[in-house]
C-alpha positions as MATLAB code, in Angstrom:
seq = 'MKINRKVTTSVAAVACAFVLMVAAAVAGSGKAPENSYSGEDLTNEAATQIATKMKAELDMVAATPEQETTLPQEGEMIAALDASNETPDAANATPDTASATEEAPVEEEVSQWAMRLMPDVEESLNIRAEGNEEAEVLGKMYKGASADILERGEEWTKITSGSVEGYVKNEYCVFDEEAEALANELGTVYATANESGLRVRAEAGTSEDIAIVDVLEEGRKLKVDTAVEAPEGWVAVISNDTTAYVSAEYVTVELELGKAISIQEELEAIRKAEEERKAKEAAKAAQNSGQTSGGETTQR';
ca = [
     133.736  120.148  113.713;
     137.093  118.805  112.136;
     140.303  120.711  111.663;
     143.008  119.408  109.297;
     146.572  120.340  108.269;
     145.642  122.453  105.330;
     143.463  124.741  107.318;
     146.226  125.131  109.889;
     148.774  126.167  107.177;
     146.350  128.780  105.820;
     145.662  130.283  109.162;
     149.352  130.507  109.878;
     150.052  132.354  106.635;
     147.348  134.820  107.139;
     148.653  135.515  110.687;
     152.191  136.008  109.405;
     150.965  138.596  106.856;
     148.930  140.408  109.397;
     152.108  140.674  111.645;
     154.142  142.154  108.844;
     151.499  144.724  108.138;
     151.358  145.752  111.759;
     155.190  146.091  112.047;
     155.280  148.285  109.016;
     152.750  150.592  110.299;
     154.637  150.970  113.670;
     157.883  151.682  111.788;
     156.367  154.407  109.682;
     154.806  156.203  112.674;
     157.774  157.341  114.671;
     161.414  158.377  114.900;
     164.123  155.918  116.017;
     166.404  157.236  118.986;
     170.146  158.018  118.316;
     172.613  155.074  118.021;
     169.862  152.611  117.484;
     168.312  150.778  114.526;
     166.048  152.689  112.154;
     162.343  151.918  112.011;
     162.738  150.154  108.753;
     165.650  147.985  110.123;
     163.476  146.998  113.137;
     160.608  146.112  110.890;
     162.802  144.003  108.712;
     164.409  142.220  111.631;
     161.156  141.682  113.394;
     159.632  140.329  110.201;
     162.517  138.006  109.644;
     162.231  136.615  113.150;
     158.458  136.114  112.894;
     158.810  134.520  109.508;
     161.520  132.255  110.677;
     159.401  131.092  113.658;
     156.278  130.674  111.607;
     158.153  128.623  108.975;
     159.509  126.303  111.773;
     156.037  125.804  113.067;
     154.671  125.168  109.603;
     157.333  122.642  109.047;
     156.395  120.843  112.210;
     152.708  120.770  111.071;
     153.695  119.554  107.605;
     155.815  116.639  109.230;
     152.995  115.504  111.370;
     150.519  113.093  110.015;
     147.095  114.373  109.202;
     144.784  114.122  112.316;
     141.227  115.018  112.789;
     139.897  116.689  115.950;
     136.372  116.501  116.906;
     135.079  119.341  118.732;
     131.799  119.314  120.813;
     128.750  120.065  118.868;
     126.678  123.085  119.653;
     123.738  120.956  121.091;
     126.073  119.125  123.457;
     127.701  122.249  124.699;
     124.242  123.738  125.509;
     123.207  120.433  127.206;
     126.337  120.520  129.335;
     125.795  124.074  130.260;
     122.160  123.474  131.308;
     123.253  120.435  133.425;
     125.794  122.469  135.288;
     123.042  125.209  135.928;
     120.674  122.654  137.310;
     123.179  121.226  139.924;
     122.243  122.620  143.358;
     125.037  124.672  144.995;
     125.473  123.256  148.512;
     127.198  126.492  149.518;
     124.112  128.551  148.672;
     121.773  126.438  150.618;
     120.009  128.386  153.367;
     119.799  126.914  156.842;
     116.447  128.359  157.247;
     114.937  126.387  154.521;
     116.330  122.997  155.901;
     115.265  123.739  159.377;
     111.739  124.728  158.206;
     111.431  121.318  156.613;
     112.750  119.413  159.506;
     110.808  121.296  162.130;
     107.472  121.333  160.455;
     104.687  121.270  163.119;
     102.795  118.094  163.627;
      99.105  118.297  163.747;
      97.616  117.246  167.053;
      94.755  114.869  166.965;
      91.522  116.544  167.965;
      89.340  114.679  170.580;
      85.874  113.607  169.439;
      84.602  115.214  172.540;
      85.708  118.640  171.509;
      82.321  119.276  169.967;
      80.211  116.983  172.137;
      78.633  117.349  175.598;
      76.616  115.324  178.286;
      74.116  116.163  180.778;
      75.366  116.087  184.381;
      71.943  115.460  185.989;
      70.248  112.859  188.145;
      67.432  112.227  185.765;
      66.882  114.449  182.632;
      67.775  117.888  181.141;
      65.275  120.024  179.206;
      66.069  121.150  175.641;
      64.444  124.399  174.848;
      63.528  126.115  171.722;
      65.672  129.295  172.616;
      68.384  130.068  175.035;
      66.378  131.198  177.992;
      64.370  129.304  180.731;
      60.979  130.691  179.480;
      61.236  129.154  176.063;
      59.249  126.015  175.006;
      60.689  122.667  175.913;
      61.231  120.599  172.731;
      62.625  117.456  174.410;
      64.710  116.017  177.036;
      68.291  114.393  177.523;
      68.180  111.635  180.116;
      71.204  110.622  182.136;
      73.768  108.843  179.974;
      72.733  110.566  176.818;
      75.087  112.663  174.662;
      74.740  115.463  172.176;
      76.686  117.209  169.438;
      77.389  120.947  169.869;
      76.363  123.289  167.134;
      77.078  126.599  168.876;
      78.678  126.895  172.287;
      77.756  130.013  174.262;
      78.678  131.335  177.575;
      75.431  130.347  179.309;
      73.439  128.410  176.691;
      74.668  125.872  174.102;
      72.786  124.937  170.919;
      72.903  121.206  170.493;
      71.416  118.290  168.383;
      70.727  114.860  169.681;
      68.432  112.194  168.347;
      65.601  114.093  166.583;
      65.849  117.145  168.785;
      67.660  120.468  168.071;
      67.533  123.234  170.708;
      69.351  124.839  173.601;
      70.654  123.357  176.968;
      71.954  125.411  179.869;
      75.728  125.019  180.336;
      75.684  124.652  184.206;
      73.889  121.339  183.811;
      76.412  119.906  181.249;
      80.002  118.767  181.162;
      82.344  119.267  178.165;
      85.546  117.970  176.682;
      87.578  115.620  179.036;
      84.829  115.725  181.632;
      82.263  114.607  179.169;
      84.411  111.824  177.960;
      85.044  110.598  181.494;
      81.342  110.588  182.235;
      80.601  108.828  178.882;
      82.992  105.962  179.822;
      81.320  105.745  183.163;
      77.662  105.810  182.089;
      77.897  104.456  178.516;
      77.671  100.763  177.413;
      80.283   99.138  175.246;
      79.012   96.816  172.486;
      80.745   94.401  170.065;
      78.790   94.182  166.759;
      79.469   91.291  164.390;
      80.727   92.232  160.992;
      79.951   88.933  159.426;
      77.370   86.232  159.875;
      78.459   82.944  161.494;
      80.775   84.522  164.063;
      81.433   82.080  166.794;
      81.209   83.015  170.467;
      83.707   80.785  172.444;
      83.754   79.866  176.116;
      87.566   80.749  176.030;
      89.847   82.828  174.000;
      91.208   80.416  171.464;
      90.459   78.336  168.432;
      91.191   74.962  169.817;
      88.647   72.326  168.903;
      88.079   71.474  172.574;
      86.806   74.979  173.418;
      83.010   75.122  173.660;
      81.082   77.285  171.161;
      78.308   78.957  173.284;
      76.731   81.060  170.488;
      76.891   81.922  166.803;
      76.196   85.635  165.794;
      74.523   86.893  162.680;
      75.783   90.066  161.001;
      74.818   93.182  162.856;
      73.980   91.381  166.057;
      75.678   92.881  169.056;
      76.841   91.681  172.488;
      77.629   93.822  175.468;
      81.423   93.972  176.111;
      82.559   92.791  179.604;
      84.805   95.775  180.361;
      85.740   94.249  183.786;
      87.640   91.408  182.026;
      91.047   91.990  180.264;
      90.843   89.871  177.150;
      93.934   88.444  175.507;
      95.333   90.281  172.404;
      93.196   89.654  169.392;
      90.004   88.741  171.359;
      87.077   90.731  172.961;
      85.373   89.692  176.158;
      81.635   89.833  175.824;
      78.470   88.824  177.978;
      76.651   85.847  176.417;
      73.730   84.226  178.303;
      74.941   86.048  181.543;
      78.456   84.611  181.269;
      81.750   85.844  179.937;
      82.625   84.594  176.471;
      85.034   85.618  173.717;
      84.831   86.648  170.049;
      87.628   87.351  167.682;
      88.505   91.096  167.541;
      89.125   90.816  163.817;
      85.430   90.268  163.048;
      83.596   92.781  165.345;
      83.308   96.463  165.752;
      83.634   97.701  169.323;
      81.842  101.026  170.134;
      80.759  102.929  173.083;
      77.045  103.557  172.921;
      75.225  106.433  174.687;
      71.541  107.472  174.999;
      70.021  110.213  172.758;
      67.560  112.936  173.333;
      63.848  112.290  172.846;
      61.313  114.865  171.722;
      58.177  115.739  173.831;
      56.005  113.812  171.204;
      58.264  110.754  171.333;
      58.120  110.797  175.167;
      54.290  111.150  175.210;
      54.087  108.314  172.718;
      56.291  106.125  174.841;
      54.274  106.888  177.965;
      51.009  105.879  176.083;
      52.473  102.580  174.921;
      53.775  101.806  178.364;
      50.324  102.488  179.881;
      48.610  100.268  177.312;
      51.077   97.473  178.079;
      50.495   97.834  181.765;
      46.674   97.665  181.395;
      46.973   94.683  179.076;
      49.002   92.765  181.647;
      46.538   93.653  184.376;
      43.642   92.438  182.283;
      45.389   89.240  181.484;
      46.230   88.651  184.983;
      42.696   89.288  186.132;
      41.363   87.018  183.547;
      43.649   84.204  184.708;
      42.757   84.659  188.359;
      38.900   84.667  187.494;
      39.275   81.435  185.507;
      40.774   79.468  188.408;
      38.372   76.861  189.924;
      38.628   74.753  193.119;
      36.034   71.940  193.501;
      33.860   73.347  190.908;
      33.848   76.841  192.564;
      35.614   79.961  191.162;
      38.412   81.270  193.336;
      39.258   84.949  193.076;
      42.442   86.537  194.448;
];
């Protein structure tokens, strides 16, 4: 928006006329006190003073070169107002909000043994169809096996392990930290190769003079020698009954535990073991009966 000298002159003239009209109205509305000017005289004097002042101001405007003043556009004013409203007021910030952000609780890592257990037995623990000692035995957990907890009760806990799902009695099991400690004691740690061609070295290092004792295919595993503290970046393993080393970058190290077996699986394992035993005995008997000494058969 631009304001020039002509507009200023017009506004001043209108203002002057308005002042004269107001003065006349005031003069005609009351009586003047004794020994003072009359209302008409006051009006004329006031009008003369105002007119003189307005004329001086108009002369100054007329003597000044014409200038243009640019006012902010409506859109610019609205944008500036919005920006000022969006600026956060530090004085209105509540300490509770800041402290809540800074003091947000950190989630604690849950142990994997929070929902697992191990049998604390000398040989095996029965898994039953229901939580009582009269229920059918569905399977067994041998020493060194572990199970996932489905429902933990005060006396019996429902678990799943291997192909068996059922109930075990709590007094023969350990939970949480005790289960983890027992697992580390009875379990076996293995290193499984993630790639084929993984070299097993006699020492921890990549020097050409270090002997290569074995080469692993992907998926092949070796028992970790937990009694040896391997250098950083290497894993000590048992290869050919001796301690060797593999690169930690190319193996997955896991603690392996036993699993429960069902009654059917146990019976099948017993049957196969009996067949193997009989076959070995028959082969041994045949070998003994076939031995001869001086043309005669010697039996042991």
